[in-house]
N, C-alpha and C positions, 0 to 999 in steps of 0.2 A: 504494499500500499505506499502511496506517495507521501513523503513528509509534509508538514503543513508550512515549512519555512522555504521550501522550493517548489515552483510550479512543475508539475509532471507534463503538461501539455505545451507544446513548442508554441503555439498561438499566444499564451499569456506571457511568454517571455520575448517574444518577436514583436518589436514595434511595428506599425504599419509601414508598408513598402513606400518609401520617398520617391516621387517621380523625378526626372531629370529636368533640368531647366528647359522650359519650352515645350515640355511634354505634360499632357493631362496624366493624373493618376489613373492607373488601371482600375476599374470598379467592374466587379462581376455582375452577372444579371442578377443573382440573388441579393446581393447588397444594394443594387439600384432598386429593386421592387420590395425590400423587405419592409420598410416603415410604411409605404401606402399600402401593401398588403395587410400588415398589421392593423392599421386604421380601419380598413374595410371589415376586417374580422371582429374588430371591436363595436362597429356600428351593428353588425350582425348579430353579436352576442348580447348587446344591449336590447335588441328587438326581441330576440328569442326569450332572454330573461324576463323581459317585461310582459310577455304575452302568454307564457306558458304557466300554467297553475290550475287550481280547482275551477276558478273563472276564466275561460279561455278568452284571450283578447288577440284577434287576429292582427297581423301587421299593419293592413291599412288603418285599422282602428286606432292602433297605437300612434301611427303617424298623425292621424286626424285629431286626436286628443293632445298630442303635444303641440301641434301647430295652433290648435284652438286656444291653448293656454298662452301662446305668444301673440294672440290677437289675430291670427291669419284663419280666415274661413275657407275650408278645402271641400266641403259637401260630402266628405267621406262619412258614412254612416256608423256609429256606435251607441251602445245602450248607456244610459246613467250609470248602471251598476259597474260596467266594464271602466267607465271614467272613475268612479270612486275608488274601486280596486287599484287601478294602474296608478292613480296620483297619491292615494295615501298609503298603500303597501308596498306594491311593486317597484315603483321608480325610486323610492328612497332606498330600497334594498341594492337595487342595480346600481345606483350611484355609490353607495358605500362600498360595494365590491369593487367597482372601478378606482376609487381613491386608495383602498386596501391593497388590492392586487398590484397597482402601480407602484405605491410606497414599498412594499415588499420586493418587488423585482427590482426596482432602482437601488434599495439598500443591499440586496443580494451581490447585483453587478458591482457596486461600489467596493464591497469588502473583497470580491474576488480580484478587482484590479488593484487594490490596495496591497493584498497579500500575495499577488500574482500566483494564484492557486485556485482552480476551477471547483475545488471542494471547500471552499471557504463560504461562510455566509455570517449574517450578522449575530447569529447564536452563539458563534464561537467565542466572542468576547462578552458573554453574560447577558445580552440586552433581553431576550426572552425569558431566560431564568429568573433575572431579577425582577421583572413584571410578573411573573407567575407566584414567585415567592411572596411579594408584597400583597397581590391580589387574595392569595391563600391565607395569609397572615390576617387580612382585613375580614375575611368571611368567618375564620374561626375565632378570632380574639376580639371582635367589635364589641360584643356584649361585656366582656371582662374590662376592656379598656375603657368603656363608656361609664362603668360602675366606679373604677378607680379615679379617672380623670374627668370631673365634671364639665370642664371646658370643652371636651370633646363632642358633647352633646350637641352645642350650638353649631359646631362644624358639621356635624352629621346631618342636622336639620337644614343647613345652609346648602349642603352640596346635594342632599337626597340621592336620586338615582345615580348621581353621577360620582358618589364617593368612591366606588370601586374602580372605575376607569382613572380617576385621579390619583389613587393610591398605586395603581399598577404603574402609571407612567412615571411617578416619583421613583419606584423601586427601579425601572429601568435605568433612568438618569443616574440614580445613586450607584448603582452597579457598575455602570459604564465609567462613571469618574473615579471610582475606586480602581478599576482595571487601569485605566489610563494613568493615574498617579503612581501606582506601583511600577509600571513599565517604564517610567521616565528615568533615564540614566544620562547624567552629565548634561542636561538641558535638552535632550532630543528623546523621542519615543522609539524604543527598540521593538520591532515587530515580533520577533522570536518570543521575548519576554511577555509582550502582550498576549500572545497567543497561549502561552503556558499559564499565565495568571488567569486568563478567560477560562481555560480548562478547570482550574481549580476552583474557581468561583462557581462554575456551572455544577461542579460535583457538590460543593457546600450547599449551594442554593437547593439542588435536588434533594439532598438529605434533609435540609430543614423543611422543606415543602412535604417530604414523606413523614417526618415526625409530626407536622401540623395535621396532616391528613389522618394519621394514627389516632389522635385525640378528638377530631371532630366528630360531631353527632351526625346521625343518618340524614337529617335535612341539610347539614352543611356538606356532607359528602356529595349530595346531588348536585348542590351549587359548584362545588369545586370540579366535578367531572364534567359537567355542561360547559363551564367557562373554560376549563383547560383543554376541551377538544375543539374549540372555536366555533363560532355560529354567526351569521349575520341576522338572526331571527329578529334581534331588537332594533333593527333599523327604523328610523322614522327621521323626519326632516329636521327636527332639533338636533338629533344625533349626528347626522351628515354637516349640519352647520356648525355645531361645536368641534367637529374633527378637522374640519376645512383648514381654520387658521394654523394648526399645527403641522399639516401636510403641504400647505401652499409653498413655503420655503424650500423643503427638501424636493419636490415635485419640480420646481423651477430651476433651483440652483445646481442640484447633483447633475443633471445632462451637461451642464456648462464645463464640468470637469473632465470630460472625455479627452480633450487635448493634453492637459497636464498629466493624466493617468497613462497616455500613449509614451510621454517623456519618462514617466516613472518606470515603465516596462524595460528601460536601458539599464536599469539599476539606479541606486539612490546616489552613488558618488557621480555618475555621468550625468544624472538629472540636475544634480547641484551645480557641476561645472557648466552646464547649458542655462543656468540661471533660474532653475525652478526652485521655489521655496517649499522644500520637500516637508519641513516641520509643519508649515502652515497648511499644506495640503492634507497631510494626515489628520490634523484637528479638524479641518472642514468635513472631511470624509466620515470621521468617526462620530463628529457631533451631529452632523445631518442624518446620517444612518441611524443613530440612536434616536432622534427625534421622530423619524419616519417609523420605525419599527415599534418604538415604544408607544407612540399615540395609537398606533394600530391593534398592537396587542393589549393595550389598556381598553379599547372599544369592543372589539370583536372576539377576544381570547387569542390562544396560541394556534397558529396554523403553520404547520411544518412543511418542509420541502419546497415551498413556493420559490423562496429567495435563493435556493440552492440549484433548482432543475431548471427554471426558465432562463436565468442568464447563460447557462451552459448550453442549451439548445440554441438560443440566439446566436451565441458565438460560433456555433458550427456553420451558421449562415454568413454572419456578418464578418467572421474573421477576428483579427487582433484589434481591430480599431474600436477603441472604447466609446468615441463619439457614437457610433452606430449601436454598440452593446448596451450602452446606457439607455438610449432612446428606446431600442426595441425591447429591452427588459422591462421597461415601464409599460409599453402598450401590450406586450405579452403577458405580463403580471396581470394585467386588467382583464384580459381576454379569459385567461385560464381561471380566475376566481369567480368571475361572472358565470361561466359555464359550468364550474364545479358547483356553485351554489344552486343554479338551476337544476341540476341533476340531483343534489343533496335533498333538495325540498320536494321533489316529485318522485324519486326512485322508491321510497317507502311510503307515499302520500296514503291517508292523511298525516301520518307521523313525519318527522324531519330528521334526517341523519346529520349528526354534527359534521360540519365541513372538514374538520381537522382529520376525521377518520378517512374520508375520501381522499384528501390530498395525500395523507400517508400510504393509502393503498395504491395510489397512482404514481406517487413520488419514490417510495422505496424501491420498486423494480427499476425505474428510471435511474435511481442512484446506482444501483448494482450494474447496470448496463454502462454507465460512465466509468466505473471501476474496471469493468472487463475491457472496455475500449481503451483506457489508458494503459492497462497492462499489455494488450496486444500491440499497441504503438510502440512502447518501449521495447518490446521483444523484436520489432521490425526495424 
């Protein structure tokens, strides 16, 4: 199995081919049509996700309802029930899936570019485990803490439904800050140390989560299990609007770091000689990825493999150019999560399958395929 400090795949260590003066860079057909194709797939996934369910809403009706909300009269027929279901239930869920999927895909691609390893994702440095531990602690210890600290009752009343997401986000930020501080040596961040500290923090957070699960009541266990497996079932327009400010900066800024990541692929010393502020780039990548993953996990729970598999699949088409990989991972993550959520809420209807189970069932075989493919490439 490849080490975590070296990239096993040549495309992560090889920067994009530079064109000769006077010549245009060579762009393959897959690279040329990657982003437009993913954008079309995303539109299709949104239409399918908005229309499929107990109350079927055909695509023309979906288009007619959306245009009607924008003040455009189309004459497309739809029923009032379809409009109510689409606007109040389906569309917030689809929008939440687009935001979270894009955030997780971008964060995964950023971590893979930073560590120059296709097996890296944001969970390696403890973001997901920190959020999970904080959320489980809030579920299990809430009553005891409210009894001991009277001032927490006012905080509980003020936050209401958003107490758990707020605590989970704080846990993700706290864990990442701890990993980042420990991995600082001589005024710079050592990636190898960060990975080792992240593994240790993940193990510690997992043990603490298991201990809290052991002492939890049956009702608390149901909440822990449902939250830990991830779900978009609690989507609403207030949820989307409260999550949006946290994800705007990562979704807009991370794709702009593609060119610096291409220089970083040459190695830290070479990138520094070329004028790249490597330390600041690491801080931006880690901070924005923490913001994206922490906010997403805080709202929808833990959704595994998405940030690992999607960037790797995009890289197979886009090649080593991180400018394409980052943008493609955002679009691809949104497509995958919207379609996975549509399948999760319809495959066992009227019940709903936690989306984390579905992404794990699909992602684990893909992960094994990646490992076998890397092994075959090394042998050849």
